[in-house]
VMD Tcl script that draws the C-alpha trace (Angstrom):
set ca {
  {-9.96 62.87 -0.46}
  {-12.58 62.43 -3.15}
  {-16.24 61.66 -2.62}
  {-18.04 61.07 0.66}
  {-15.74 60.86 3.74}
  {-17.11 57.51 4.90}
  {-14.25 56.84 7.32}
  {-14.61 60.18 9.08}
  {-18.35 59.64 9.29}
  {-17.83 56.18 10.80}
  {-15.61 57.76 13.47}
  {-17.35 61.02 14.32}
  {-21.04 60.11 14.01}
  {-20.80 57.65 16.95}
  {-18.64 60.09 18.96}
  {-20.92 63.11 18.50}
  {-24.00 60.92 18.88}
  {-22.50 59.60 22.12}
  {-21.92 63.14 23.38}
  {-25.50 64.06 22.46}
  {-26.72 60.97 24.31}
  {-24.61 61.95 27.32}
  {-26.24 65.37 27.64}
  {-29.73 64.15 26.79}
  {-30.82 63.95 30.41}
  {-30.98 62.01 33.64}
  {-32.53 58.62 34.36}
  {-35.95 60.29 34.58}
  {-36.01 60.66 30.81}
  {-33.84 57.67 30.00}
  {-36.09 56.83 27.05}
  {-34.75 59.84 25.15}
  {-31.16 58.67 25.70}
  {-32.06 55.19 24.48}
  {-33.71 56.52 21.31}
  {-30.80 58.86 20.49}
  {-28.33 56.01 21.07}
  {-30.32 53.66 18.84}
  {-30.59 56.20 16.01}
  {-26.86 56.96 16.29}
  {-25.95 53.26 16.21}
  {-28.14 52.64 13.16}
  {-26.73 55.63 11.27}
  {-23.20 54.71 12.39}
  {-23.64 51.24 10.86}
  {-25.29 52.60 7.71}
  {-22.34 54.87 6.84}
  {-19.93 51.92 7.00}
  {-21.84 49.77 4.51}
  {-20.48 51.65 1.44}
  {-16.98 50.72 2.60}
  {-17.89 47.13 1.68}
  {-20.13 47.76 -1.32}
  {-17.68 50.19 -2.99}
  {-14.52 48.33 -2.02}
  {-12.21 47.24 -4.85}
  {-11.30 43.69 -3.83}
  {-8.67 43.40 -6.57}
  {-6.56 46.21 -5.11}
  {-4.12 45.92 -2.21}
  {-3.81 49.70 -1.91}
  {-5.39 51.81 0.81}
  {-8.87 52.93 -0.19}
  {-11.28 55.71 0.91}
  {-8.23 57.74 1.93}
  {-8.61 61.09 3.69}
  {-5.82 63.40 4.72}
  {-5.60 66.80 6.39}
  {-2.86 68.58 8.32}
  {-3.33 68.16 12.07}
  {-0.08 69.36 13.73}
  {1.86 70.62 10.67}
  {5.14 71.57 12.35}
  {5.53 67.96 13.55}
  {4.19 66.52 10.27}
  {1.34 64.84 12.12}
  {-1.69 64.38 9.89}
  {-5.29 63.35 10.17}
  {-4.73 60.49 7.74}
  {-7.28 57.72 7.20}
  {-7.60 54.75 4.85}
  {-8.54 51.08 4.82}
  {-7.49 47.96 2.98}
  {-8.90 44.45 2.88}
  {-7.42 43.71 6.30}
  {-8.88 46.64 8.24}
  {-12.17 47.37 6.47}
  {-14.14 44.31 7.74}
  {-13.42 45.25 11.37}
  {-15.04 48.67 10.97}
  {-18.22 46.96 9.81}
  {-17.99 44.41 12.62}
  {-17.47 47.11 15.25}
  {-20.40 49.23 14.05}
  {-22.65 46.17 13.90}
  {-21.70 45.03 17.41}
  {-22.36 48.54 18.76}
  {-25.93 48.40 17.45}
  {-26.42 44.96 19.02}
  {-25.14 46.26 22.39}
  {-27.52 49.25 22.37}
  {-30.47 46.96 21.67}
  {-29.33 44.33 24.21}
  {-29.08 46.91 27.01}
  {-32.43 48.54 26.22}
  {-34.30 47.20 29.25}
  {-31.43 45.76 31.29}
  {-29.63 49.02 32.10}
  {-31.77 51.12 34.46}
  {-29.21 53.42 36.08}
  {-27.09 56.03 34.30}
  {-28.66 54.99 31.00}
  {-27.40 58.01 29.05}
  {-23.84 57.56 30.31}
  {-23.89 53.81 29.56}
  {-24.97 54.23 25.94}
  {-22.71 57.24 25.42}
  {-19.66 55.26 26.56}
  {-20.31 52.53 23.98}
  {-20.99 54.98 21.15}
  {-17.88 57.04 21.84}
  {-15.81 53.88 22.11}
  {-17.24 52.67 18.78}
  {-16.02 55.81 17.03}
  {-12.59 55.53 18.63}
  {-12.29 51.86 17.61}
  {-13.16 52.75 14.00}
  {-10.41 55.36 14.23}
  {-7.90 52.69 15.24}
  {-8.77 50.50 12.25}
  {-8.60 53.39 9.76}
  {-5.67 55.52 11.05}
  {-2.68 55.82 8.72}
  {-0.72 58.21 10.93}
  {1.20 56.81 13.90}
  {0.21 59.56 16.35}
  {-3.45 59.41 15.25}
  {-3.39 55.64 15.73}
  {-1.85 56.02 19.19}
  {-4.39 58.65 20.27}
  {-7.33 56.48 19.20}
  {-5.66 53.38 20.67}
  {-5.20 54.96 24.10}
  {-8.48 56.90 24.13}
  {-10.46 53.69 23.56}
  {-9.30 52.47 26.98}
  {-11.20 55.20 28.79}
  {-14.81 54.28 27.87}
  {-14.21 50.59 28.55}
  {-12.51 51.41 31.86}
  {-15.61 53.40 32.87}
  {-17.99 50.69 31.63}
  {-16.28 48.05 33.77}
  {-15.76 50.34 36.76}
  {-19.29 51.79 36.92}
  {-21.65 49.09 35.68}
  {-19.55 46.03 36.59}
  {-19.79 43.48 39.41}
  {-18.60 43.47 43.00}
  {-14.86 43.57 42.13}
  {-15.32 45.99 39.24}
  {-12.81 48.59 40.44}
  {-10.03 46.01 40.76}
  {-10.81 44.53 37.34}
  {-11.02 47.97 35.69}
  {-7.69 49.10 37.16}
  {-5.97 45.85 36.19}
  {-7.28 46.12 32.64}
  {-6.26 49.78 32.35}
  {-2.76 49.39 33.79}
  {-1.88 46.27 31.78}
  {-2.92 47.82 28.48}
  {-1.56 51.31 29.21}
  {1.91 50.08 30.20}
  {2.14 47.92 27.11}
  {1.10 50.82 24.89}
  {3.90 53.04 26.18}
  {6.45 50.69 24.59}
  {4.62 51.07 21.29}
  {4.96 54.85 21.62}
  {8.72 54.50 22.11}
  {8.90 52.43 18.91}
  {6.85 55.07 17.07}
  {9.23 57.85 18.17}
  {12.23 55.85 16.93}
  {10.54 55.25 13.57}
  {9.68 58.96 13.33}
  {13.31 59.96 13.83}
  {14.73 57.24 11.58}
  {12.33 58.09 8.73}
  {13.41 61.72 8.62}
  {10.41 63.03 10.50}
  {7.40 61.09 9.21}
  {4.59 59.59 11.23}
  {3.02 58.00 8.14}
  {2.47 54.30 8.77}
  {2.81 53.61 5.03}
  {6.20 55.36 5.04}
  {7.28 53.15 7.92}
  {6.37 50.08 5.85}
  {9.04 51.07 3.32}
  {11.68 52.11 5.88}
  {14.98 50.20 5.83}
  {16.02 49.02 9.31}
  {18.99 47.03 10.61}
  {18.82 43.76 12.53}
  {19.15 45.18 16.04}
  {16.71 48.03 15.36}
  {14.14 45.58 14.00}
  {14.57 43.32 17.03}
  {14.05 46.14 19.56}
  {11.07 47.53 17.65}
  {9.54 44.07 17.34}
  {9.70 43.61 21.12}
  {8.20 47.05 21.68}
  {5.28 46.11 19.45}
  {5.04 42.60 20.89}
  {4.74 43.71 24.50}
  {2.09 46.23 23.51}
  {-0.04 44.08 21.23}
  {0.39 40.80 23.15}
  {-1.36 42.34 26.16}
  {-4.26 43.39 23.97}
  {-4.75 39.99 22.27}
  {-4.09 38.79 25.07}
  {-1.32 36.22 24.59}
  {-0.04 33.87 27.25}
  {1.40 34.79 29.78}
  {0.07 38.40 29.83}
  {-3.54 37.23 29.69}
  {-4.50 37.33 33.36}
  {-6.35 40.66 33.17}
  {-8.93 39.33 30.69}
  {-10.89 36.82 32.85}
  {-11.21 39.41 35.63}
  {-12.36 42.08 33.18}
  {-14.92 39.77 31.56}
  {-16.35 38.48 34.84}
  {-16.80 41.95 36.33}
  {-17.91 43.78 33.18}
  {-21.60 44.20 32.36}
  {-22.82 42.09 29.46}
  {-22.30 44.87 26.90}
  {-18.76 45.43 28.15}
  {-17.92 41.75 27.79}
  {-19.40 41.71 24.29}
  {-17.39 44.67 22.98}
  {-14.23 43.51 24.73}
  {-14.43 40.03 23.20}
  {-15.82 40.99 19.80}
  {-13.64 44.05 19.12}
  {-11.22 44.83 21.97}
  {-9.18 41.64 21.60}
  {-8.83 42.26 17.86}
  {-6.79 45.44 18.37}
  {-3.63 43.61 19.36}
  {-3.94 41.12 16.52}
  {-4.58 43.96 14.07}
  {-1.46 45.70 15.39}
  {0.67 42.70 14.45}
  {-0.55 42.90 10.84}
  {-0.33 46.69 10.54}
  {3.03 47.16 12.33}
  {5.01 44.07 13.37}
  {4.94 42.19 10.08}
  {5.36 45.03 7.53}
  {7.59 47.39 9.56}
  {10.05 44.80 10.92}
  {9.59 41.75 8.65}
  {13.00 40.21 9.27}
  {12.56 40.35 13.05}
  {9.05 38.91 12.64}
  {10.49 35.94 10.77}
  {13.32 35.52 13.28}
  {10.97 35.51 16.26}
  {8.26 33.48 14.52}
  {9.16 30.25 16.41}
  {8.68 32.09 19.70}
  {5.30 33.49 18.55}
  {4.17 30.05 17.35}
  {5.19 28.49 20.68}
  {3.32 31.12 22.72}
  {0.29 30.71 20.45}
  {0.23 26.93 20.87}
  {0.49 27.31 24.65}
  {-2.57 29.59 24.52}
  {-4.46 27.16 22.30}
  {-3.72 24.02 24.34}
  {-2.97 25.06 27.93}
  {-5.69 27.74 28.15}
  {-8.12 25.20 26.69}
  {-7.48 22.98 29.70}
  {-7.89 25.99 32.00}
  {-11.29 26.70 30.42}
  {-12.30 23.10 31.02}
  {-12.17 23.46 34.82}
  {-14.05 26.77 35.14}
  {-17.26 26.89 37.17}
  {-18.29 30.42 36.12}
  {-19.82 30.63 32.62}
  {-18.33 34.02 31.86}
  {-14.87 32.99 32.97}
  {-15.11 29.85 30.84}
  {-15.96 31.87 27.71}
  {-13.21 34.38 28.62}
  {-10.58 31.64 28.66}
  {-12.13 30.25 25.49}
  {-11.47 33.65 23.87}
  {-7.79 33.51 24.85}
  {-7.51 30.06 23.29}
  {-9.22 31.18 20.08}
  {-7.06 34.29 19.82}
  {-4.01 32.05 20.21}
  {-5.20 30.46 17.00}
  {-5.18 33.91 15.39}
  {-1.57 34.74 16.27}
  {-0.55 31.24 15.19}
  {-2.01 31.89 11.75}
  {-0.17 35.21 11.39}
  {3.32 33.92 12.08}
  {3.34 31.00 9.66}
  {3.50 33.52 6.81}
  {1.30 31.71 4.33}
  {-1.93 32.83 2.67}
  {-4.17 30.20 4.26}
  {-2.84 30.89 7.75}
  {-3.20 34.67 7.66}
  {-6.57 34.70 5.90}
  {-7.83 31.97 8.23}
  {-6.71 34.02 11.23}
  {-8.58 37.07 9.92}
  {-11.71 35.02 9.30}
  {-11.35 33.59 12.81}
  {-11.17 37.13 14.22}
  {-14.41 38.15 12.53}
  {-16.13 34.90 13.45}
  {-14.97 35.23 17.04}
  {-16.60 38.67 17.08}
  {-19.97 37.13 16.27}
  {-19.66 33.95 18.32}
  {-18.06 35.26 21.50}
  {-20.38 38.26 21.47}
  {-23.36 35.93 21.17}
  {-22.07 33.64 23.94}
  {-21.72 36.56 26.35}
  {-25.17 37.85 25.39}
  {-26.66 34.41 26.11}
  {-24.95 34.31 29.50}
  {-26.25 37.83 30.10}
  {-29.81 36.71 29.32}
  {-29.53 34.02 32.02}
  {-27.83 36.38 34.48}
  {-30.57 39.00 34.07}
  {-33.08 36.40 35.20}
  {-31.19 34.54 37.96}
  {-28.31 36.89 38.88}
  {-25.76 34.11 38.93}
  {-23.18 32.86 36.42}
  {-22.27 29.68 38.29}
  {-22.83 26.58 36.15}
  {-23.89 24.59 39.24}
  {-26.85 26.94 39.82}
  {-28.46 25.91 36.54}
  {-29.80 22.74 34.96}
  {-32.83 21.97 32.82}
  {-33.08 25.46 31.33}
  {-34.43 23.97 28.08}
  {-37.62 23.01 29.90}
  {-38.40 26.66 30.59}
  {-36.59 28.46 27.75}
  {-36.74 26.31 24.58}
  {-36.21 29.17 22.10}
  {-33.23 30.42 24.07}
  {-31.80 26.89 24.35}
  {-31.96 26.42 20.56}
  {-30.09 29.65 19.82}
  {-27.61 29.06 22.64}
  {-26.87 25.61 21.18}
  {-26.04 27.11 17.78}
  {-23.58 29.54 19.34}
  {-22.07 26.81 21.53}
  {-21.55 24.62 18.47}
  {-19.96 27.54 16.59}
  {-17.66 28.14 19.57}
  {-16.64 24.49 19.32}
  {-15.91 24.84 15.58}
  {-18.84 22.88 14.12}
  {-18.77 22.72 10.28}
  {-21.30 25.03 8.58}
  {-20.80 27.64 11.30}
  {-18.40 30.58 11.12}
  {-16.32 29.08 13.94}
  {-15.22 26.22 11.69}
  {-14.07 28.22 8.65}
  {-11.25 30.21 10.23}
  {-9.99 27.35 12.39}
  {-9.94 24.95 9.45}
  {-8.02 27.44 7.28}
  {-5.45 28.03 10.04}
  {-5.03 24.29 10.58}
  {-4.48 23.80 6.83}
  {-1.97 26.65 6.86}
  {-0.25 25.10 9.89}
  {-0.02 21.68 8.24}
  {1.47 23.34 5.16}
  {4.03 25.03 7.43}
  {4.75 22.02 9.67}
  {2.61 18.92 10.17}
  {3.18 18.66 13.92}
  {2.31 22.29 14.52}
  {-0.91 21.69 12.59}
  {-1.55 18.55 14.63}
  {-1.06 20.44 17.90}
  {-3.27 23.31 16.72}
  {-6.06 20.90 15.82}
  {-6.42 19.96 19.48}
  {-8.39 23.20 19.87}
  {-11.29 21.52 18.08}
  {-11.33 18.79 20.72}
  {-10.79 21.12 23.68}
  {-13.31 23.65 22.37}
  {-15.96 20.98 22.06}
  {-15.11 19.61 25.52}
  {-15.43 22.79 27.58}
  {-18.27 24.34 25.55}
  {-20.50 21.26 25.43}
  {-19.74 20.44 29.07}
  {-21.02 23.87 30.05}
  {-24.05 23.66 27.74}
  {-25.02 20.20 28.97}
  {-24.96 21.17 32.65}
  {-26.77 24.47 32.16}
  {-29.42 23.54 29.59}
  {-30.15 19.80 29.62}
  {-31.61 17.52 32.25}
  {-34.49 18.01 34.65}
  {-35.26 21.40 36.16}
  {-32.57 21.77 38.81}
  {-34.23 24.09 41.31}
  {-37.09 26.50 41.96}
  {-35.21 29.42 40.43}
  {-34.84 27.63 37.10}
  {-38.51 26.61 37.32}
  {-39.49 30.30 37.35}
  {-37.51 31.27 34.24}
  {-39.29 32.89 31.30}
  {-38.17 32.37 27.72}
  {-36.54 35.19 25.76}
  {-38.75 38.11 24.75}
  {-39.05 39.57 21.25}
  {-36.17 42.00 21.71}
  {-33.80 39.29 22.97}
  {-34.93 36.90 20.27}
  {-34.30 39.57 17.61}
  {-30.67 40.35 18.45}
  {-29.78 36.69 19.05}
  {-31.44 35.70 15.77}
  {-29.47 38.33 13.85}
  {-26.23 36.98 15.31}
  {-27.33 33.41 14.50}
  {-27.87 34.40 10.87}
  {-24.40 35.98 10.73}
  {-22.82 32.82 12.18}
  {-24.58 30.56 9.68}
  {-24.13 32.76 6.60}
  {-20.43 33.20 7.27}
  {-20.08 29.48 7.93}
  {-21.83 28.47 4.73}
  {-20.57 31.22 2.40}
  {-17.38 32.94 3.63}
  {-16.31 34.04 0.13}
  {-17.42 37.72 0.44}
  {-15.11 38.07 3.48}
  {-12.11 36.16 2.13}
  {-12.43 37.87 -1.25}
  {-11.91 41.41 0.10}
  {-8.86 40.48 2.18}
  {-7.07 38.29 -0.39}
  {-5.15 40.99 -2.29}
  {-4.11 42.84 0.88}
  {-2.88 39.64 2.55}
  {-0.94 38.64 -0.58}
  {0.73 42.05 -0.68}
  {1.60 41.86 3.02}
  {3.17 38.41 2.68}
  {5.23 39.54 -0.33}
  {6.46 42.48 1.74}
  {7.43 40.19 4.62}
  {9.17 37.69 2.32}
  {11.26 40.43 0.67}
  {12.60 41.66 4.03}
  {14.52 44.87 4.64}
  {18.11 43.80 5.30}
}
mol new
graphics top color blue
foreach p $ca { graphics top sphere $p radius 0.5 }
foreach p [lrange $ca 0 end-1] q [lrange $ca 1 end] { graphics top cylinder $p $q radius 0.2 }
display resetview
């Protein structure tokens, strides 16, 4: 390592700040916990900014690398590094963590220290996932990140929170065990190395690649989640507190997709190409079928949860067409989805904090009482539907172009997401926001306060800037994506 250890700082500042928040006191001095959490989140974001400003976009190599012996006799190392694929997600995660701390400032009144600590610790663990270059280190961070989210859903969630938390934990834990089996095989076959970069160069036969691909698939597909292992997500979203839904949608769903790019494609490229038709089929089912499922939802949170599954189906579709537009579009879609889905859940949370219901039928005419909120909510709804000039359009358009380049009819089928996304999103927005005031509860609503306006406005700026000028994002990932696709095309047989 040379220079400042930015990656270690991005991991351990949130974790130690979270532990400090945890021991800062009880609910009687919750203000101290809030202040410590806010300072930690701000510093945690600040230390990630040099990763972008000092990043060499022309290089496909790992940058900001750090390495130290961890368990020497097993050749397990504390090895960190980022490329153009992983670096943007560390910035996104740290940014979303700050938004969550601010959003929960007044809303969370019980176990305030524990609530903020859980998010900060999880933020550090998630940054560890995106920067780990050692298989065991990756696995430890990957599994450890389940614990804070499990607690967030189980403690601060809704009436069925325990059921949703257990379902989430069991689905993702069982899938991850298959990934561990694949890691152990790669360790033995590589002569005793847990280095992910060594695994990228490892020669593997057809049958070995196939078995490893399925081990990775069953682990990462649950995280995305892909159809048909998606059923835990709507339950988790509905029962989670607003902050839990935001981090799950904005960052949690990206872990599985990131796993495909870091492991499935470079480690077993021939199997990835062989099973690409299956992955494309499953992705299209998620895009089209889950879009119809979203259309019939009556709960706003559940609608946006199914919307996330559909949008993430777009991401996996882009990966397995193996062209530059498709993969880069999928990555842009992942980052955009972090902003847009996070903002949608925050908007639903704003309404829920006032009326304590998420049922679409309980609303109507909200614009008459909350005009500022309605304007921002409309922007996010339009971005969710893929409106040009918003971030939601850029990634989807790139994936559709990549799909048409791959096969016209696959591109045609994928484009239906623009129609379905507009249908279910605008249907929800119309019934909740427009029309006359529906009932006395809506008539008593107050518009968003300065704090709510601030974090929604920041997200609105991100959505618009990325929609109008996505070049800074696509520029940093271009070399890494090109290198990955060359690696996949060369194969290992």
